[in-house]
C-alpha positions in Angstrom: 231.7 -97.5 149.3 230.8 -97.0 145.7 228.9 -100.3 145.5 227.1 -99.3 148.7 225.9 -96.0 147.2 224.9 -97.7 143.9 223.1 -100.5 145.7 220.9 -98.0 147.5 219.9 -96.4 144.3 217.4 -93.5 143.8 214.6 -95.8 142.7 214.5 -97.6 146.1 213.5 -94.4 147.9 209.8 -94.4 146.8 207.7 -91.3 145.9 208.2 -89.5 149.2 211.9 -90.4 149.4 212.5 -88.9 145.9 210.5 -85.7 146.9 212.5 -85.5 150.2 215.8 -85.7 148.2 214.6 -83.0 145.8 213.7 -80.8 148.8 217.0 -81.4 150.5 219.0 -80.6 147.3 217.2 -77.4 146.4 217.3 -76.2 150.0 221.0 -76.9 150.2 221.4 -74.7 147.1 219.3 -72.0 148.8 221.3 -72.3 152.0 224.6 -71.7 150.3 223.2 -68.7 148.4 221.7 -67.4 151.7 225.0 -67.6 153.5 226.6 -65.4 150.9 223.9 -62.6 151.1 225.1 -59.4 152.7 222.7 -59.7 155.6 223.9 -63.2 156.5 227.5 -63.2 155.4 230.0 -63.5 158.3 233.3 -64.1 156.5 232.5 -67.8 156.1 235.1 -70.2 154.8 234.3 -72.6 151.9 233.7 -75.3 154.5 231.5 -72.9 156.4 229.4 -72.3 153.3 229.1 -76.1 152.7 228.0 -76.6 156.3 225.4 -73.8 155.9 224.2 -75.7 152.8 223.8 -78.8 154.8 221.9 -76.9 157.5 219.5 -75.6 154.8 219.3 -78.9 152.9 218.9 -81.5 155.7 218.4 -79.5 158.8 214.6 -79.4 158.6 214.4 -83.0 157.6 216.6 -84.2 160.5 214.4 -82.2 162.9 211.3 -83.8 161.3 212.6 -87.3 161.6 213.8 -86.9 165.2 210.3 -85.7 166.2 208.7 -88.8 164.8 211.4 -91.1 166.4 212.9 -92.0 163.0 216.6 -92.3 162.1 217.3 -89.2 160.0 217.3 -90.0 156.3 220.8 -88.5 155.6 222.3 -91.1 158.0 220.7 -93.9 156.1 221.1 -92.8 152.5 224.3 -91.1 151.4 222.7 -89.5 148.3 221.5 -86.7 150.6 225.0 -85.8 151.5 226.3 -86.2 148.0 223.6 -84.1 146.3 223.6 -81.4 148.9 227.4 -81.0 148.5 226.9 -80.7 144.7 224.2 -78.1 145.2 226.5 -76.1 147.5 229.2 -76.2 144.8 226.8 -75.1 142.1 225.5 -72.3 144.3 229.0 -71.0 144.9 229.8 -71.1 141.2 226.7 -69.1 140.3 227.3 -66.7 143.2 230.8 -66.0 141.9 229.7 -65.3 138.3 226.3 -63.6 138.7 225.3 -60.1 139.8 223.6 -59.4 143.1 220.2 -58.7 141.5 220.3 -61.9 139.5 221.2 -63.9 142.6 218.4 -62.3 144.6 215.8 -63.2 142.0 217.2 -66.7 141.7 217.1 -67.2 145.5 213.5 -66.0 145.7 212.4 -68.4 142.9 214.3 -71.4 144.3 212.9 -70.9 147.8 209.4 -70.8 146.4 210.2 -74.0 144.5 211.6 -76.0 147.4 209.2 -74.9 150.1 206.2 -77.1 149.2 208.2 -80.3 148.9 209.3 -80.4 152.5 205.8 -79.5 153.7 204.3 -82.4 151.9 207.0 -84.9 153.0 206.7 -83.7 156.6 202.9 -84.2 156.6 203.2 -87.7 155.2 206.0 -88.6 157.6 203.8 -87.6 160.6 200.9 -89.6 159.3 203.1 -92.6 158.8 204.2 -92.2 162.4 200.5 -92.5 163.5 200.2 -88.8 164.5 197.0 -86.8 163.9 196.4 -84.3 161.1 197.1 -81.3 163.2 200.4 -82.7 164.3 201.1 -83.6 160.7 200.7 -79.9 159.7 203.0 -78.8 162.5 205.6 -81.4 161.5 205.3 -80.2 157.9 206.0 -76.6 159.0 209.0 -77.6 161.1 210.5 -79.7 158.3 210.0 -76.9 155.9 211.4 -74.0 158.0 213.8 -75.7 160.3 216.8 -75.4 158.0 216.3 -71.7 157.6 216.1 -71.3 161.3 219.4 -73.0 161.8 221.1 -70.7 159.2 219.6 -67.5 160.6 220.6 -68.3 164.2 224.1 -69.2 163.1 224.4 -65.9 161.2 223.0 -64.0 164.2 219.9 -62.9 162.2 216.4 -62.9 163.5 214.9 -66.2 162.1 212.6 -65.6 159.2 209.7 -67.4 160.9 209.3 -64.4 163.3 209.5 -61.4 161.0 207.6 -60.1 157.9 208.1 -62.0 154.7 206.1 -63.4 151.8 204.0 -65.9 153.9 206.8 -68.3 154.6 205.2 -70.2 157.5 201.6 -69.9 156.2 202.5 -71.3 152.8 204.1 -74.4 154.4 201.0 -74.9 156.7 198.5 -74.5 153.8 200.5 -76.8 151.5 200.7 -79.6 154.2 197.0 -79.2 155.0 196.0 -79.3 151.4 198.0 -82.5 150.8 196.3 -84.2 153.7 192.8 -83.1 152.5 193.5 -84.3 148.9 195.1 -87.6 149.8 193.3 -88.7 152.9 189.9 -86.9 152.8 189.2 -86.9 149.1 191.1 -90.1 148.4 193.3 -88.8 145.7 196.3 -90.9 144.6 199.5 -89.9 146.5 201.2 -88.7 143.3 198.2 -86.5 142.3 197.8 -85.2 145.8 201.4 -84.3 145.9 201.3 -82.6 142.5 198.2 -80.6 143.5 199.6 -79.5 146.9 202.9 -78.6 145.3 201.3 -76.5 142.5 199.3 -74.6 145.1 202.2 -74.0 147.5 204.6 -73.0 144.7 202.0 -70.8 143.0 200.9 -69.1 146.2 204.5 -68.4 147.3 205.4 -67.0 143.8 202.4 -64.8 143.8 203.2 -63.5 147.2 206.8 -62.7 146.2 205.7 -61.1 142.9 203.0 -58.9 144.4 204.8 -58.2 147.7 202.2 -59.9 149.9 203.5 -60.2 153.5 202.4 -61.5 156.9 200.3 -59.1 158.9 202.1 -57.3 161.7 200.4 -55.8 164.8 200.8 -52.2 165.8 204.1 -51.1 167.2 204.4 -50.7 171.0 204.2 -47.1 172.2 207.5 -45.3 171.9 209.0 -47.7 169.4 209.8 -46.8 165.9 211.4 -49.3 163.6 212.3 -49.3 160.0 212.5 -52.3 157.6 214.7 -52.9 154.7 212.9 -52.6 151.3 212.7 -56.0 149.6 212.6 -56.4 145.8 209.6 -58.3 144.4 210.2 -61.5 142.5 211.3 -60.7 139.0 212.7 -57.3 139.7 216.2 -58.6 140.1 216.0 -60.8 137.1 214.5 -58.0 135.0 217.3 -55.6 136.0 219.9 -58.2 135.1 218.5 -58.9 131.6 218.1 -55.1 130.9 221.7 -54.6 131.9 222.9 -57.2 129.4 221.1 -55.6 126.5 
C-alpha cells in the first residue's frame, strides 16, 4: 500500500490535479470547522466530523467528476483521502485551542482561499470532457459549492447557495468564466490563466467579506417578517482575538 501511494506521487497529477488536491484539502479543513460551528453542530462524533470534512473536501469534486462521466479522483488517487484526513485533524486541533472569534475569522479567510481553486478545476474538467463554455461555468459552480451543500443538508441548515452571503455562487461563476476567457479566448498559458482567475476570485471574495457585500434579496412576501443573524465582517474576529491577547 505504501509503495502504491508513493508510486502515484504528487508530481504525476499535473497542474490541474495539484490544484484540485489543494482545493480538496482546504475545503476539508473548512468542512471540519463548519461542522463545529454553533449553527451546524449536531453533537457529531469524531468520525462524524471527519466525514463532514470529506463532504467538504471531495464532495463537490465527486459531483463534478460524475457529471462529466469520469471516475472520481479520490477513488483513483489516495492522496485526496490522506490529506483531507490530515486537514480534518488540524481543524479539530485548532478548534479545540482557539477562541470562537478567531475560528470565525480563520474560517472566512480559508473559504475565500479555497473557493477559486475548485471553480477553475471544474471549468477545465468540463472543457476536457468536450462540454461548452456555459456548461463549464455550471460545472465549476457545482464543483465549488457541492461540498457545502452536502454539509448544510446533513446539518439540517438551509444550503448557503440559497440564502444571503458574500457572493458565494457568483464568485465561483465569475472565477470559472474568467479562467475560460484568459486561457481559451486570450490564449494565456494555463498556469498564468489559473493564477489570474485565482487572484480575482480570492480578492473579490475577501473584499466582499471585508466590506459586508451580499447577494441581492427581493422584497419579502406580504405578511412575512424575517430576521437574519448578524455576521461579522472578515477581520473583526481576528482583530478581537489579537486585542484580547494584548
